[in-house]
KEGU-269771 format. One record per residue (C-alpha): residue number from 1; x, z, y. Coordinates in steps of 0.2 Angstrom, whole numbers, plus 5000, padded with zeros to 4 digits. Layout:
N
(node NUM, (X, Z, Y))
...
This chain:
182
(node 1, (5494, 5566, 5410))
(node 2, (5482, 5559, 5423))
(node 3, (5464, 5563, 5423))
(node 4, (5451, 5549, 5420))
(node 5, (5444, 5553, 5438))
(node 6, (5461, 5551, 5446))
(node 7, (5464, 5535, 5436))
(node 8, (5447, 5527, 5442))
(node 9, (5450, 5531, 5460))
(node 10, (5467, 5525, 5459))
(node 11, (5462, 5509, 5451))
(node 12, (5449, 5506, 5464))
(node 13, (5461, 5508, 5479))
(node 14, (5475, 5498, 5471))
(node 15, (5463, 5484, 5467))
(node 16, (5458, 5484, 5486))
(node 17, (5476, 5485, 5493))
(node 18, (5484, 5473, 5481))
(node 19, (5471, 5460, 5483))
(node 20, (5477, 5444, 5491))
(node 21, (5473, 5444, 5509))
(node 22, (5470, 5463, 5510))
(node 23, (5482, 5464, 5525))
(node 24, (5490, 5480, 5518))
(node 25, (5506, 5482, 5510))
(node 26, (5504, 5493, 5494))
(node 27, (5520, 5503, 5497))
(node 28, (5514, 5507, 5515))
(node 29, (5497, 5512, 5508))
(node 30, (5506, 5524, 5496))
(node 31, (5516, 5531, 5510))
(node 32, (5500, 5534, 5520))
(node 33, (5493, 5543, 5505))
(node 34, (5508, 5554, 5503))
(node 35, (5508, 5558, 5521))
(node 36, (5489, 5563, 5520))
(node 37, (5493, 5573, 5504))
(node 38, (5507, 5583, 5513))
(node 39, (5497, 5587, 5528))
(node 40, (5483, 5594, 5517))
(node 41, (5496, 5604, 5507))
(node 42, (5504, 5611, 5522))
(node 43, (5487, 5617, 5531))
(node 44, (5477, 5629, 5521))
(node 45, (5464, 5629, 5534))
(node 46, (5461, 5610, 5532))
(node 47, (5461, 5611, 5513))
(node 48, (5448, 5625, 5514))
(node 49, (5437, 5615, 5526))
(node 50, (5439, 5599, 5515))
(node 51, (5434, 5609, 5499))
(node 52, (5420, 5619, 5507))
(node 53, (5403, 5613, 5502))
(node 54, (5397, 5622, 5518))
(node 55, (5405, 5609, 5529))
(node 56, (5395, 5593, 5529))
(node 57, (5404, 5577, 5524))
(node 58, (5400, 5569, 5541))
(node 59, (5410, 5584, 5549))
(node 60, (5424, 5582, 5537))
(node 61, (5425, 5564, 5541))
(node 62, (5427, 5568, 5560))
(node 63, (5440, 5581, 5556))
(node 64, (5450, 5569, 5546))
(node 65, (5448, 5555, 5558))
(node 66, (5454, 5565, 5573))
(node 67, (5468, 5573, 5563))
(node 68, (5475, 5557, 5555))
(node 69, (5473, 5545, 5569))
(node 70, (5491, 5547, 5575))
(node 71, (5497, 5542, 5557))
(node 72, (5490, 5524, 5560))
(node 73, (5481, 5524, 5543))
(node 74, (5475, 5507, 5537))
(node 75, (5456, 5504, 5537))
(node 76, (5457, 5503, 5518))
(node 77, (5466, 5520, 5516))
(node 78, (5455, 5528, 5529))
(node 79, (5439, 5522, 5520))
(node 80, (5446, 5528, 5503))
(node 81, (5449, 5545, 5510))
(node 82, (5431, 5545, 5516))
(node 83, (5425, 5541, 5499))
(node 84, (5436, 5555, 5491))
(node 85, (5428, 5567, 5504))
(node 86, (5410, 5561, 5501))
(node 87, (5412, 5562, 5482))
(node 88, (5420, 5580, 5484))
(node 89, (5436, 5574, 5475))
(node 90, (5448, 5582, 5488))
(node 91, (5454, 5595, 5475))
(node 92, (5460, 5580, 5464))
(node 93, (5468, 5571, 5479))
(node 94, (5486, 5574, 5473))
(node 95, (5482, 5568, 5456))
(node 96, (5474, 5552, 5463))
(node 97, (5490, 5549, 5474))
(node 98, (5501, 5551, 5458))
(node 99, (5489, 5539, 5449))
(node 100, (5490, 5526, 5463))
(node 101, (5509, 5527, 5462))
(node 102, (5510, 5525, 5443))
(node 103, (5497, 5510, 5444))
(node 104, (5507, 5501, 5458))
(node 105, (5523, 5504, 5448))
(node 106, (5515, 5496, 5433))
(node 107, (5508, 5481, 5442))
(node 108, (5524, 5478, 5451))
(node 109, (5534, 5478, 5434))
(node 110, (5543, 5495, 5436))
(node 111, (5545, 5507, 5421))
(node 112, (5545, 5526, 5426))
(node 113, (5557, 5537, 5417))
(node 114, (5560, 5556, 5419))
(node 115, (5578, 5561, 5417))
(node 116, (5583, 5579, 5414))
(node 117, (5601, 5584, 5415))
(node 118, (5611, 5600, 5413))
(node 119, (5617, 5599, 5431))
(node 120, (5614, 5588, 5446))
(node 121, (5620, 5570, 5444))
(node 122, (5631, 5561, 5456))
(node 123, (5625, 5545, 5464))
(node 124, (5636, 5534, 5452))
(node 125, (5629, 5543, 5437))
(node 126, (5611, 5540, 5443))
(node 127, (5615, 5522, 5446))
(node 128, (5623, 5520, 5429))
(node 129, (5608, 5528, 5421))
(node 130, (5595, 5518, 5431))
(node 131, (5604, 5502, 5425))
(node 132, (5605, 5507, 5407))
(node 133, (5587, 5513, 5407))
(node 134, (5582, 5496, 5415))
(node 135, (5591, 5487, 5402))
(node 136, (5584, 5496, 5387))
(node 137, (5566, 5495, 5395))
(node 138, (5568, 5477, 5400))
(node 139, (5560, 5482, 5417))
(node 140, (5567, 5489, 5433))
(node 141, (5567, 5508, 5431))
(node 142, (5561, 5521, 5443))
(node 143, (5569, 5537, 5439))
(node 144, (5563, 5555, 5443))
(node 145, (5578, 5567, 5441))
(node 146, (5577, 5586, 5437))
(node 147, (5589, 5598, 5429))
(node 148, (5588, 5611, 5415))
(node 149, (5604, 5621, 5412))
(node 150, (5597, 5625, 5394))
(node 151, (5603, 5607, 5389))
(node 152, (5621, 5614, 5390))
(node 153, (5627, 5596, 5394))
(node 154, (5621, 5578, 5394))
(node 155, (5604, 5571, 5398))
(node 156, (5587, 5568, 5391))
(node 157, (5577, 5553, 5397))
(node 158, (5558, 5550, 5394))
(node 159, (5551, 5533, 5396))
(node 160, (5532, 5535, 5392))
(node 161, (5531, 5543, 5375))
(node 162, (5549, 5538, 5370))
(node 163, (5563, 5551, 5372))
(node 164, (5581, 5547, 5372))
(node 165, (5590, 5564, 5369))
(node 166, (5609, 5564, 5373))
(node 167, (5610, 5582, 5376))
(node 168, (5621, 5594, 5368))
(node 169, (5606, 5605, 5364))
(node 170, (5597, 5590, 5356))
(node 171, (5613, 5587, 5345))
(node 172, (5614, 5605, 5340))
(node 173, (5595, 5606, 5336))
(node 174, (5598, 5590, 5325))
(node 175, (5613, 5598, 5316))
(node 176, (5603, 5614, 5314))
(node 177, (5589, 5605, 5306))
(node 178, (5601, 5595, 5294))
(node 179, (5609, 5611, 5289))
(node 180, (5593, 5620, 5285))
(node 181, (5588, 5606, 5273))
(node 182, (5604, 5606, 5264))
């Protein structure tokens, strides 16, 4: 679940980059945010500096400007990063990026689904699941795959709050519940 703060920051950025004439491809803005997120995650020193109240916001801006210049950030993404720094929201940056991705998907007409399988799925199986979930949801699906050996076999798909359980574990649990009632 995304926080209210992450959703508000994400909405502000998506409104800017998705506006007509913004000159920024929303997918490119998301890729830039993911790059920033990765750099911050891989550098404990940078993260500490950005989180520290002892480092003034102006100094943080200089550090970020110099560090991310080679990435060729758009003006909108760079300014957004400055706002995040100035408002001391660096700790929530990953959540904000996740919220940006979710909001962009929503605005572009995608439905997001989490698919859990007992073992890794092949490309053909993934494509079949994507097509079937797109058909059921009546929107193009973006799937996130993970595995859970406890499922025994089959898959579980979650689209929003709806769960489609085609796992052996789910069938066994259903049978157990039915037998317990009878």
